C-alpha positions as CSV (number, residue, x, y, z in Angstrom):
1,Y,-10.6,35.6,19.4
2,P,-12.0,32.4,20.7
3,H,-12.2,32.2,24.5
4,F,-9.2,29.8,24.9
5,L,-7.0,32.2,22.9
6,S,-8.1,35.4,24.8
7,Y,-4.9,35.2,27.0
8,F,-2.7,35.7,23.9
9,R,-2.7,38.3,21.1
10,L,-1.7,36.5,17.9
11,K,0.4,38.4,15.4
12,K,0.0,35.5,12.8
13,A,-1.9,32.3,12.6
14,R,-1.0,29.1,14.4
15,I,-0.5,26.0,12.4
16,S,-1.7,22.6,13.7
17,M,0.6,19.7,12.9
18,I,0.2,16.0,13.5
19,H,3.3,14.2,14.8
20,S,3.4,10.4,14.3
21,N,4.4,8.4,17.4
22,V,4.3,5.2,15.3
23,P,8.1,4.9,14.7
24,L,8.8,5.4,18.4
25,L,6.1,2.9,19.4
26,M,7.4,0.3,16.9
27,K,10.9,0.7,18.4
28,V,9.7,0.5,22.0
29,F,7.7,-2.7,21.3
30,R,10.3,-4.1,18.9
31,K,7.9,-4.3,15.9
32,K,9.1,-4.2,12.3
33,T,6.9,-3.1,9.4
34,V,6.6,-6.7,8.4
35,D,5.3,-7.6,11.9
36,L,2.6,-4.9,11.6
37,I,1.6,-6.1,8.2
38,D,1.2,-9.7,9.4
39,E,-0.7,-8.7,12.6
40,T,-3.0,-6.1,11.1
41,G,-3.6,-7.1,7.5
42,V,-2.8,-3.5,6.6
43,D,-0.5,-3.0,3.5
44,K,3.1,-1.8,3.6
45,F,2.2,1.6,2.0
46,T,-0.3,2.3,4.8
47,I,2.2,1.4,7.5
48,Q,4.7,3.8,5.9
49,K,2.0,6.5,5.8
50,A,1.3,6.0,9.5
51,R,5.0,6.3,10.3
52,S,5.2,9.7,8.6
53,D,4.3,13.1,10.2
54,K,3.2,14.4,6.9
55,R,1.0,11.5,5.9
56,I,-0.5,9.9,9.0
57,A,-3.5,12.2,8.8
58,S,-4.4,10.7,5.5
59,C,-4.6,7.1,7.0
60,R,-8.0,5.6,7.4
61,L,-9.3,5.4,10.9
62,D,-9.9,1.6,10.7
63,S,-6.2,1.1,9.6
64,L,-4.9,3.2,12.5
65,C,-7.1,1.3,14.9
66,K,-5.6,-2.0,13.7
67,I,-2.1,-0.6,14.1
68,A,-2.9,0.6,17.6
69,A,-4.2,-2.8,18.5
70,A,-1.1,-4.5,17.2
71,L,1.0,-2.2,19.3
72,N,-1.3,-2.7,22.3
73,V,-1.8,1.1,22.7
74,E,-4.8,3.4,22.4
75,L,-5.5,5.0,19.1
76,E,-4.7,8.5,20.5
77,D,-1.2,7.2,21.4
78,L,-0.3,6.9,17.7
79,Y,-0.1,10.7,17.2
80,E,0.1,14.1,18.8
81,E,-1.3,17.3,17.6
82,I,1.2,20.1,17.9
83,Q,0.4,23.8,17.7
84,V,3.2,25.9,16.1
85,L,3.4,29.4,14.9
86,E,4.0,30.2,11.3
87,E,7.6,31.1,10.5
88,G,8.2,34.7,11.5
89,S,5.2,34.8,13.8
90,S,5.2,35.5,17.5
91,C,2.8,35.3,20.3
92,T,2.6,37.8,23.1
93,E,0.6,38.0,26.3
94,A,-2.4,40.2,26.1
95,E,-2.4,43.2,28.4
C-alpha cells in the first residue's frame, strides 16, 4: 500500500469522486446561468456541465477559470474531490 494508506487495510478500492460547488456558489453570489454566460463568454452547455457532479471533470480548464473569475473565487473552490468506498466495502484500522 502507498505510505498514506498504510494506516488502513482496505478490503475494496476507494473511488474518487468530484463534487461540484458551482450550484452553491451561484446561489451564494446570486448568479444565474445567464449571468455566467454573459460574464464569461462560456456557453450554456458548459455552465450546465460545471454545475453537475458527474460532468464537471469533463469541463475545459480555461472554462472553469472563467467561471471562477466570474464568481470571484479560486479555481479550487469550484469543486471538491471526495474519497468514498465502493458499495459493500469497508475500511478497518491496520493492527
